[in-house]
C-alpha positions, 0 to 999 in steps of 0.5 A, a space after each residue: 639461925 632458924 628464927 628471924 633476928 628481928 621483924 621487918 614489915 612486908 618481908 619474910 625471913 629465909 632460914 636457909 639463905 639467912 636473909 629477908 625477902 620481900 613478900 609478893 602477892 601469890 598463892 603461897 608464902 612458903 619457900 617454894 611459893 616465894 620462889 615462884 612468886 619471884 619468877 612471876 614478878 620477873 615474868 610480869 616485868 618482862 611482859 611490861 618491858 615487851 609491851 613497852 618495846 612493842 609500843 616503841 616499835 609502833 612509833 615512826 622512826 626518826 631518820 637519821 639519828 644524831 651522829 655519835 661521837 667517834 674516835 676520829 671526831 673526839 669523845 665530846 658531845 658533837 653536833 647532831 644530824 639536825 644541826 643542833 646539840 642533843 638527841 631527838 627525844 623520840 629517837 632517844 626513847 626508841 634507843 634508850 635501852 640499846 647499847 652504843 654499838 646497837 644505837 650506832 648500827 641503828 643510826 646507820 640504818 636510818 641514815 640509809 633509809 632516808 638517803 637511799 630514797 632520793 628521787 628527782 623532784 624537779 629540773 632547772 635550767 638556770 642560764 636559759 634566759 641568759 645564754 645557751 649552751 653552757 656547762 654548770 661549773 659549781 654550786 654553793 649555798 648562801 650563809 642563810 641556806 635559803 639561796 642556791 648559787 650556780 655558776 657556769 663555764 662562761 663566768 655567769 652567776 645565777 641565784 635561786 631563792 628556794 621555797 617549798 613548791 616554788 622558786 625564783 631565779 635572779 641574775 647576779 652577775 653576767 658578762 657577755 664577754 666572760 670566759 672560763 669557769 667560775 667558782 662559788 664558795 661560802 663565807 662566814 656571813 657572805 657568799 663569794 663568787 670568783 670569775 676567771 677572765 682570759 686565763 687569770 683571776 684578778 678579782 672576786 665578787 662579794 654577795 652580802 646576804 647579811 639580812 637574809 633573803 626573806 622574800 624575793 624583793 630582798 633577794 633580787 637586790 643583794 649588796 654586791 661588791 667587786 674586790 681586787 685580789 692583792 695578787 693576780 693568779 694565772 690559771 691554766 685549764 682547771 684549778 683546784 679550790 679549797 676554803 674554810 670559815 674561821 669564826 672569831 672566838 670573840 663573837 660576831 664582830 669579826 670573822 675570817 675565811 681562807 681560800 686556797 687556789 692551785 693552778 698547775 704546781 703552784 698554790 696560793 692562799 688568801 685570807 678574808 677578814 670581815 668586820 661589820 664595816 669592811 673586808 680585807 683580803 690578803 695574799 698570805 702564802 705561796 708554794 710549789 709542788 713537784 707534781 701537778 696539784 689536782 685537789 685541795 682541802 683545808 682542815 676545820 682549824 685552817 692550820 693544815 692544807 692537804 694537797 693531792 697530787 697527780 703522782 698519787 701523793 697526798 701531802 699535809 702543809 702547815 699554814 701559819 700567818 705568812 708561810 706555807 710549808 710542806 712538812 709531811 707526806 700523808 699517803 702515797 698510792 697508785 693513781 692520781 688524786 681527784 678529790 680531797 675532803 676533811 670530814 673532821 680533824 681526825 679524818 681525811 677522805 681521798 678519792 683517786 682516778 682509779 676509783 679508789 676511795 678511802 678514809 684515812 687519818 692525818 697520819 695515813 692509817 686507813 680507817 675505811 675503804 669504799 666500794 662502787 666508785 666508777 672512774 678511770 680517767 676523769 679528773 672533774 667528776 662532781 663530788 660533795 660531802 656533808 660533814 654533819 650527816 657524814 654523807 658523801 655523793 660522788 659522780 662516776 664516769 658512767 654518768 651515775 651519782 652514788 651516795 655513801 655514808 662515811 660509816 659504811 663501805 658500800 653505797 646506798 641502794 634502793 629497790 624502787 625505780 620510782 619514789 613519790 616526791 612533792 610537786 613544784 610549780 610548772 615553771 620551776 620544773 623543766 622536766 615537763 618541757 619538750 626540750 628536756 625530754 628530747 635531751 634525756 631520752 636514753 636511746 631505748 625510748 625511755 626518758 628521765 622524769 620526775 620521781 625517778 630514783 637517783 640510782 636509776 638516773 643516767 645523766 646525758 652529760 658528765 656530772 660536773 657539780 654536786 651540792 648538799 643543800 638544806 632541805 626545804 621544809 614543807 608545812 606538813 613536815 616537822 621543823 627538824 626535818 629541815 636538818 636533812 639535805 637535798 642533793 643538787 646535781 649539775 650536768 651540762 646546762 641542767 641542775 637536777 634537784 633530788 629529795 626524799 619524800 
């Protein structure tokens, strides 16, 4: 058919291809001309796309991007790295034309770009005005993420109200005859503090920040209650701890949390049920293993308790309303287990005394192994995991702290020895004092100081506590930056605060 079957305004008929083509501006309307015109249109389209891409590259990246759903965490929409659902709009625009694989790789790069820049911002000695020397035992964040809780091996507890450029410290619990390490853990509305006295745990302290520490006056007078545990737990040396919060499905009227404590070969499980007017504590289960229990971890549902043994075995115990049953072995490896953590319902992080770190499924299949951890005999090296940003920190026997993404096998590294960081008030930074400089000289004349990168810091004492604490957002920073985490390191009597610029 040489002639067009009908007229179509703005289009021409191609007798060879027997179809209409849209007429585009050009020097010729012939077949060859139309072909070149189509090519010209494609070139202009590619040029527009290239200019748009260059414009996107000029925008400052937003590290890190929200975590993408994985097979382990499920294919549904997950929480972002900023603690909210959905994408950051600028990051979404920058990634709009990328595939899922490219976007995930970019997210990893941005995460590394942020967390490889951790630098020493200040140093605190929270128990200086109570007693010394002491050793940091544990650290936790209150429910409102505005206060840092620090305990020591003398059963003391100090709270640090965190604000940009300035902080205030308050004694929350002090017993001159106290002995033994203490543990701080976070409840759904309150933060809890357990103290060891004379080798036994018989009571705990409930610190209620229900109204939120909005000012120093609010924080200095929290509601502190002492509760007796329904069963005394005899402790021998260090004990393993695990806790999780279980928000009520009916709303805010009732919340509960689970606490598991394992001294030696025994494990005890307590439940804490909170209402608006009361707190009920129950001892719900007890069980025993054939080998010493070195690490515990509860899954987010509170139905499974993972137990890491000195023998190297990791077992999963089923937890119901009043029983605790060891129902299967997850993995059996060489080297005692020192740390366990549950990033999601489909993942289990296992750290061994040999330096082996692996991410496995609840059935024992290896997802990933991590390189760079240094250990050969120490059971109490600091460990911290942030499930939201999927970043973990782990102390080594070489007195260094390394940071990994759960999606990368090697730790984050930085080429800079010093990184500029915000300055805090003088009394908030012990690093300017002579006693700090004397305690942190490396023998070669070099002293640890502010702006030292985390990878360049060698701590003078074993790192016994690590904590990811929500970043204190300054006035010159966008609000979503507060979703990032700062790293607090407890070693000896010192607490080191690392942040990125």
